[in-house]
N, CA and C atoms as a LAMMPS dump frame, in Angstrom:
ITEM: TIMESTEP
0
ITEM: NUMBER OF ATOMS
222
ITEM: BOX BOUNDS ff ff ff
-5.0000000000000000e+02 5.0000000000000000e+02
-5.0000000000000000e+02 5.0000000000000000e+02
-5.0000000000000000e+02 5.0000000000000000e+02
ITEM: ATOMS id mol type element x y z
1 1 1 N 227.314 354.552 -456.701
2 1 2 C 227.954 354.057 -457.877
3 1 3 C 229.46 354.031 -457.598
4 2 1 N 230.085 352.912 -457.861
5 2 2 C 231.518 352.78 -457.615
6 2 3 C 232.307 353.19 -458.859
7 3 1 N 233.268 354.108 -458.66
8 3 2 C 234.131 354.585 -459.741
9 3 3 C 235.574 354.625 -459.243
10 4 1 N 236.16 353.455 -458.956
11 4 2 C 237.516 353.451 -458.409
12 4 3 C 238.539 354.004 -459.391
13 5 1 N 239.482 354.792 -458.881
14 5 2 C 240.546 355.338 -459.705
15 5 3 C 240.161 356.543 -460.533
16 6 1 N 238.943 357.015 -460.4
17 6 2 C 238.477 358.172 -461.164
18 6 3 C 238.564 359.406 -460.27
19 7 1 N 239.096 360.486 -460.823
20 7 2 C 239.16 361.749 -460.088
21 7 3 C 237.808 362.464 -460.185
22 8 1 N 237.474 363.182 -459.137
23 8 2 C 236.209 363.912 -459.085
24 8 3 C 236.041 364.833 -460.297
25 9 1 N 237.135 365.473 -460.715
26 9 2 C 237.085 366.405 -461.84
27 9 3 C 236.794 365.727 -463.174
28 10 1 N 236.979 364.414 -463.251
29 10 2 C 236.752 363.671 -464.488
30 10 3 C 235.328 363.136 -464.614
31 11 1 N 234.48 363.433 -463.648
32 11 2 C 233.099 362.923 -463.65
33 11 3 C 232.163 364.006 -464.145
34 12 1 N 231.306 363.639 -465.103
35 12 2 C 230.233 364.518 -465.562
36 12 3 C 228.926 363.911 -465.097
37 13 1 N 228.134 364.705 -464.433
38 13 2 C 226.858 364.24 -463.887
39 13 3 C 225.777 365.192 -464.363
40 14 1 N 224.794 364.658 -465.105
41 14 2 C 223.717 365.48 -465.67
42 14 3 C 222.363 364.87 -465.353
43 15 1 N 221.381 365.741 -465.159
44 15 2 C 219.992 365.306 -465.05
45 15 3 C 219.272 365.889 -466.253
46 16 1 N 218.717 365.006 -467.068
47 16 2 C 217.992 365.413 -468.269
48 16 3 C 216.583 364.853 -468.153
49 17 1 N 215.636 365.731 -467.88
50 17 2 C 214.238 365.351 -467.66
51 17 3 C 214.147 364.253 -466.607
52 18 1 N 213.912 363.017 -467
53 18 2 C 213.742 361.927 -466.032
54 18 3 C 214.911 360.943 -466.048
55 19 1 N 216.1 361.413 -466.465
56 19 2 C 217.269 360.54 -466.577
57 19 3 C 218.476 361.187 -465.895
58 20 1 N 219.225 360.389 -465.134
59 20 2 C 220.512 360.819 -464.594
60 20 3 C 221.589 360.161 -465.443
61 21 1 N 222.52 360.968 -465.956
62 21 2 C 223.636 360.456 -466.756
63 21 3 C 224.942 360.658 -465.999
64 22 1 N 225.747 359.586 -465.959
65 22 2 C 227.062 359.655 -465.337
66 22 3 C 228.087 359.263 -466.395
67 23 1 N 229.072 360.162 -466.622
68 23 2 C 230.151 359.897 -467.571
69 23 3 C 231.47 360.092 -466.845
70 24 1 N 232.372 359.129 -466.996
71 24 2 C 233.699 359.224 -466.389
72 24 3 C 234.647 358.305 -467.151
73 25 1 N 235.639 358.883 -467.809
74 25 2 C 236.61 358.116 -468.612
75 25 3 C 235.881 357.155 -469.527
76 26 1 N 236.05 355.841 -469.343
77 26 2 C 235.398 354.842 -470.194
78 26 3 C 234.054 354.379 -469.637
79 27 1 N 233.562 355.039 -468.616
80 27 2 C 232.324 354.638 -467.952
81 27 3 C 231.187 355.552 -468.381
82 28 1 N 230.018 354.949 -468.668
83 28 2 C 228.813 355.713 -468.992
84 28 3 C 227.617 354.938 -468.481
85 29 1 N 226.745 355.624 -467.77
86 29 2 C 225.543 354.966 -467.256
87 29 3 C 224.401 355.961 -467.223
88 30 1 N 223.213 355.471 -467.581
89 30 2 C 221.964 356.241 -467.486
90 30 3 C 221.046 355.531 -466.507
91 31 1 N 220.421 356.336 -465.657
92 31 2 C 219.471 355.791 -464.685
93 31 3 C 218.162 356.552 -464.85
94 32 1 N 217.07 355.824 -465.059
95 32 2 C 215.755 356.444 -465.194
96 32 3 C 215.197 356.804 -463.824
97 33 1 N 214.577 357.981 -463.74
98 33 2 C 213.947 358.444 -462.512
99 33 3 C 212.433 358.368 -462.654
100 34 1 N 211.732 358.096 -461.56
101 34 2 C 210.264 358.181 -461.621
102 34 3 C 209.859 359.655 -461.691
103 35 1 N 209.423 360.113 -462.846
104 35 2 C 209.217 361.544 -463.09
105 35 3 C 208.178 362.183 -462.194
106 36 1 N 207.191 361.453 -461.76
107 36 2 C 206.115 362.069 -460.993
108 36 3 C 206.438 362.203 -459.513
109 37 1 N 207.515 361.589 -459.043
110 37 2 C 207.781 361.634 -457.606
111 37 3 C 209.125 362.235 -457.241
112 38 1 N 209.983 362.548 -458.198
113 38 2 C 211.303 363.082 -457.878
114 38 3 C 211.428 364.538 -458.294
115 39 1 N 212.372 365.232 -457.665
116 39 2 C 212.624 366.633 -457.951
117 39 3 C 214.081 366.799 -458.38
118 40 1 N 214.384 366.635 -459.679
119 40 2 C 215.77 366.707 -460.137
120 40 3 C 216.406 368.078 -459.923
121 41 1 N 215.609 369.127 -459.757
122 41 2 C 216.143 370.462 -459.508
123 41 3 C 216.863 370.542 -458.163
124 42 1 N 216.522 369.662 -457.236
125 42 2 C 217.135 369.675 -455.905
126 42 3 C 218.123 368.52 -455.709
127 43 1 N 218.549 367.909 -456.798
128 43 2 C 219.482 366.78 -456.725
129 43 3 C 220.848 367.244 -456.197
130 44 1 N 221.485 366.361 -455.412
131 44 2 C 222.827 366.624 -454.889
132 44 3 C 223.678 365.378 -455.104
133 45 1 N 224.998 365.55 -454.999
134 45 2 C 225.88 364.389 -455.128
135 45 3 C 227.137 364.607 -454.291
136 46 1 N 227.757 363.477 -453.929
137 46 2 C 229.022 363.477 -453.195
138 46 3 C 229.906 362.398 -453.806
139 47 1 N 231.207 362.655 -453.821
140 47 2 C 232.152 361.667 -454.328
141 47 3 C 233.277 361.528 -453.319
142 48 1 N 233.383 360.333 -452.727
143 48 2 C 234.422 360.06 -451.731
144 48 3 C 234.935 358.644 -451.896
145 49 1 N 236.252 358.531 -451.865
146 49 2 C 236.9 357.211 -451.887
147 49 3 C 236.406 356.32 -453.025
148 50 1 N 236.208 356.895 -454.209
149 50 2 C 235.807 356.108 -455.373
150 50 3 C 234.333 355.77 -455.437
151 51 1 N 233.512 356.362 -454.552
152 51 2 C 232.076 356.073 -454.547
153 51 3 C 231.31 357.368 -454.804
154 52 1 N 230.477 357.364 -455.846
155 52 2 C 229.636 358.506 -456.188
156 52 3 C 228.249 358.256 -455.62
157 53 1 N 227.803 359.179 -454.794
158 53 2 C 226.472 359.085 -454.196
159 53 3 C 225.617 360.2 -454.779
160 54 1 N 224.462 359.836 -455.337
161 54 2 C 223.546 360.803 -455.943
162 54 3 C 222.244 360.749 -455.17
163 55 1 N 221.76 361.908 -454.752
164 55 2 C 220.516 361.985 -454.001
165 55 3 C 219.535 362.856 -454.779
166 56 1 N 218.424 362.253 -455.197
167 56 2 C 217.366 362.987 -455.888
168 56 3 C 216.131 362.875 -455.003
169 57 1 N 215.789 363.956 -454.279
170 57 2 C 214.687 363.875 -453.318
171 57 3 C 213.32 363.79 -453.985
172 58 1 N 212.366 363.316 -453.204
173 58 2 C 210.981 363.326 -453.669
174 58 3 C 210.493 364.76 -453.645
175 59 1 N 209.634 365.068 -454.579
176 59 2 C 209.071 366.405 -454.577
177 59 3 C 207.767 366.393 -453.792
178 60 1 N 207.427 367.523 -453.193
179 60 2 C 206.163 367.571 -452.441
180 60 3 C 204.979 367.37 -453.374
181 61 1 N 203.941 366.785 -452.827
182 61 2 C 202.734 366.582 -453.629
183 61 3 C 202.108 367.924 -453.965
184 62 1 N 201.607 368.027 -455.172
185 62 2 C 200.89 369.22 -455.596
186 62 3 C 199.452 369.116 -455.098
187 63 1 N 198.776 370.223 -455.038
188 63 2 C 197.4 370.23 -454.523
189 63 3 C 196.476 369.311 -455.318
190 64 1 N 196.713 369.211 -456.619
191 64 2 C 195.844 368.378 -457.451
192 64 3 C 196.241 366.907 -457.43
193 65 1 N 197.243 366.524 -456.624
194 65 2 C 197.689 365.136 -456.563
195 65 3 C 197.26 364.454 -455.265
196 66 1 N 196.187 364.912 -454.686
197 66 2 C 195.719 364.308 -453.447
198 66 3 C 195.22 362.888 -453.707
199 67 1 N 195.437 362.017 -452.736
200 67 2 C 194.909 360.659 -452.934
201 67 3 C 193.39 360.703 -453.016
202 68 1 N 192.863 359.919 -453.896
203 68 2 C 191.413 359.928 -454.084
204 68 3 C 190.759 358.662 -453.565
205 69 1 N 189.474 358.604 -453.708
206 69 2 C 188.695 357.447 -453.291
207 69 3 C 187.772 357.088 -454.436
208 70 1 N 187.725 355.809 -454.742
209 70 2 C 186.845 355.339 -455.803
210 70 3 C 185.429 355.242 -455.222
211 71 1 N 184.465 355.787 -455.95
212 71 2 C 183.088 355.791 -455.492
213 71 3 C 182.286 354.864 -456.385
214 72 1 N 181.57 353.982 -455.744
215 72 2 C 180.741 353.012 -456.46
216 72 3 C 179.496 353.723 -456.992
217 73 1 N 179.177 353.477 -458.258
218 73 2 C 177.989 354.046 -458.882
219 73 3 C 176.871 353.031 -458.811
220 74 1 N 175.754 353.44 -458.254
221 74 2 C 174.608 352.506 -458.13
222 74 3 C 173.541 352.817 -459.141
């Protein structure tokens, strides 16, 4: 996300359930996350040269989320 002229201290970055919110001066943006595949608890961010980079990694699959196979009933 490009935020030219904004100081790092003026940026508020929040993760609320399945949404990332970015607030900075007159700028506000919400980005929806795919709730079943991301891990907002491990989210990180970097801000350099007016560019905000947000990384929200995929979470590992849970045991009950194994890929399945459809079985034909005869």
